C-alpha positions as CSV (number, residue, x, y, z in Angstrom):
1,X,52.4,68.6,-171.8
2,X,51.9,65.2,-173.1
3,X,55.0,64.2,-172.0
4,X,54.0,64.5,-168.3
5,X,50.9,62.5,-168.5
6,X,52.4,59.9,-170.2
7,X,54.2,60.0,-167.0
8,X,52.3,60.2,-164.4
9,X,50.0,57.7,-166.4
10,X,53.1,55.3,-165.5
11,X,54.0,56.4,-162.0
12,X,50.1,55.7,-160.7
13,X,50.0,52.2,-163.0
14,X,53.3,51.8,-160.4
15,X,52.1,52.0,-157.4
16,X,48.7,49.5,-157.0
17,X,49.7,46.7,-155.8
18,X,48.2,43.6,-155.1
19,X,48.3,42.4,-152.4
20,X,47.5,39.7,-150.7
21,X,43.2,39.5,-148.4
22,X,44.9,39.4,-144.5
23,X,44.4,36.3,-142.9
24,X,42.0,36.1,-140.5
25,X,41.6,32.7,-139.1
26,X,38.0,31.7,-141.5
27,X,38.7,28.2,-141.9
28,X,39.5,27.4,-138.4
29,X,36.0,27.2,-138.3
30,X,34.5,24.2,-140.1
31,X,31.5,24.6,-141.7
32,X,31.0,22.8,-144.7
33,X,27.2,21.5,-144.9
34,X,27.2,17.9,-145.0
35,X,30.4,17.5,-142.7
36,X,30.6,16.4,-139.3
37,X,32.6,15.8,-136.2
38,X,33.4,13.1,-133.8
39,X,34.1,13.3,-129.9
40,X,35.1,11.0,-128.4
41,X,33.8,12.4,-124.4
42,X,36.1,10.5,-121.5
43,X,34.3,12.4,-118.0
44,X,34.8,11.2,-114.2
45,X,33.0,12.5,-111.2
46,X,33.9,12.3,-107.7
47,X,31.4,11.8,-105.4
48,X,31.4,12.9,-102.0
49,X,27.4,13.2,-101.0
50,X,26.0,10.7,-100.5
51,X,29.1,8.7,-100.3
52,X,32.5,8.5,-101.6
53,X,32.5,7.1,-105.3
54,X,34.2,7.7,-108.4
55,X,32.0,8.0,-111.9
56,X,33.0,7.4,-115.0
57,X,31.1,8.9,-118.5
58,X,32.6,7.2,-121.9
59,X,30.5,8.4,-124.6
60,X,30.7,9.6,-128.4
61,X,29.2,12.4,-129.6
62,X,28.5,13.3,-133.2
63,X,28.4,16.8,-134.4
64,X,26.4,17.3,-138.0
65,X,26.4,20.5,-140.2
66,X,23.1,19.8,-141.3
67,X,21.4,21.8,-142.8
68,X,21.9,26.0,-143.6
69,X,18.9,28.8,-142.7
70,X,18.1,31.6,-142.4
71,X,17.9,33.1,-138.2
72,X,16.1,35.7,-137.3
73,X,18.3,38.5,-137.9
74,X,18.7,37.3,-141.2
75,X,21.9,35.6,-141.0
76,X,22.8,32.9,-142.8
77,X,22.7,30.4,-139.6
78,X,23.4,26.3,-139.6
79,X,21.7,23.8,-138.3
80,X,24.4,21.4,-135.9
81,X,22.6,18.3,-135.7
82,X,24.6,16.3,-132.0
83,X,23.7,12.3,-132.0
84,X,25.4,10.5,-129.6
85,X,26.9,6.9,-128.5
86,X,26.7,5.1,-125.0
87,X,30.2,3.2,-124.2
88,X,28.9,-0.6,-124.3
89,X,32.6,-3.4,-123.5
90,X,30.8,-5.6,-125.5
91,X,30.0,-3.6,-128.5
92,X,32.5,-1.1,-130.4
93,X,31.1,2.2,-131.1
94,X,31.8,1.4,-135.0
95,X,29.2,-1.1,-134.8
96,X,26.7,0.7,-133.3
97,X,24.1,3.5,-134.5
98,X,24.5,7.2,-134.9
99,X,20.2,7.1,-133.4
100,X,20.3,9.0,-130.0
101,X,19.8,12.4,-131.4
102,X,20.6,14.8,-128.3
103,X,20.7,17.9,-129.8
104,X,19.8,20.1,-132.2
105,X,22.0,23.9,-132.2
106,X,22.8,26.0,-134.5
107,X,26.0,27.9,-135.7
108,X,26.3,31.8,-137.3
109,X,29.5,32.8,-139.0
110,X,30.0,36.7,-139.2
111,X,33.1,39.0,-140.3
112,X,33.5,39.6,-136.8
113,X,33.0,35.7,-134.6
114,X,31.5,32.7,-134.8
115,X,28.6,31.8,-132.3
116,X,27.2,28.9,-131.6
117,X,23.4,28.4,-129.5
118,X,24.0,25.4,-126.9
119,X,21.3,25.0,-125.3
120,X,19.5,28.5,-126.1
121,X,22.7,30.4,-124.3
122,X,24.7,31.8,-127.3
123,X,28.8,31.7,-127.3
124,X,31.4,33.1,-129.0
125,X,33.4,30.9,-129.7
126,X,35.6,31.8,-132.0
127,X,36.9,36.2,-132.6
128,X,38.5,37.4,-136.1
129,X,40.8,39.0,-136.2
130,X,42.5,34.8,-134.9
131,X,45.8,35.9,-132.7
132,X,48.1,35.4,-130.2
133,X,46.5,36.9,-126.3
134,X,43.2,38.0,-128.4
135,X,40.7,37.6,-125.6
136,X,36.9,38.6,-125.4
137,X,33.2,37.6,-123.8
138,X,32.5,34.2,-124.5
139,X,28.7,35.1,-123.2
140,X,28.4,38.3,-125.0
141,X,25.6,37.4,-127.0
142,X,24.4,35.3,-123.8
143,X,21.2,36.3,-122.5
144,X,23.5,35.4,-118.8
145,X,25.0,37.4,-116.1
146,X,27.7,35.2,-116.5
147,X,31.5,36.4,-118.4
148,X,33.4,34.0,-119.6
149,X,36.6,35.3,-121.1
150,X,37.6,33.7,-123.5
151,X,41.6,34.0,-125.0
152,X,43.5,32.5,-127.3
153,X,46.8,30.5,-125.8
154,X,48.0,29.4,-129.1
155,X,48.0,30.1,-132.5
156,X,49.2,28.7,-135.9
157,X,50.4,25.8,-134.0
158,X,51.1,22.4,-135.5
159,X,50.0,19.9,-133.2
160,X,48.5,15.9,-133.4
161,X,45.6,13.8,-131.7
162,X,45.3,10.0,-132.5
163,X,48.1,10.1,-135.1
164,X,46.3,12.5,-137.2
165,X,48.9,15.6,-138.0
166,X,47.9,19.2,-138.5
167,X,50.0,21.6,-139.5
168,X,47.9,24.3,-137.7
169,X,45.7,24.9,-134.6
170,X,44.4,27.7,-132.5
171,X,43.7,27.2,-129.1
172,X,40.3,29.1,-127.7
173,X,41.1,28.9,-123.2
174,X,37.4,29.3,-122.5
175,X,37.2,28.3,-118.3
176,X,39.9,27.9,-115.7
177,X,37.8,27.4,-112.4
178,X,40.5,26.0,-109.6
179,X,39.2,25.6,-106.0
180,X,38.7,23.1,-102.6
181,X,35.3,22.3,-103.8
182,X,35.9,21.9,-107.8
183,X,38.1,22.4,-110.9
184,X,37.2,23.5,-114.7
185,X,39.1,23.5,-116.8
186,X,37.3,24.0,-120.3
187,X,39.7,25.0,-123.6
188,X,38.9,23.6,-127.3
189,X,40.9,23.2,-131.0
190,X,40.3,24.6,-133.8
191,X,42.6,22.5,-136.8
192,X,42.3,24.9,-140.3
């Protein structure tokens, strides 16, 4: 009996595996307090009414992950402060200060998604686990009738922007609308 017990203990110990936790893609969303992202924004509007015109908007947006607080659901929430610099032909961005506070947003990072409140609308920016061709309702938590189906169209794909290379990026297609009046193509790209 003693011999059988020893063999049983050895076999049961041999069956335990130290497997790594699955990669759900949590590190695609920045969430470090004090970090920030600067976006170069370039927008072109083709106006027909009252008279045909092409209007260019150019500016920078800085999103700073400012502080952590507890929201009304008891969840840790990141306060995001958005600053803006208007493009100038005479003064480069590097010589301008981030003084124009544009908006204050917030973000929740949960085990199943990343929710960002923009202009009082809660968008589900990312869904976990992150995988190619996964789709979800980007406005599921929003108080709106609009349903935006978001989809991962690229996952862990190398990419570069302004000569900066990223080994693993993720692309979220958010909205595509094309008709005789308007063309809208919204997507976001994240890097680990």
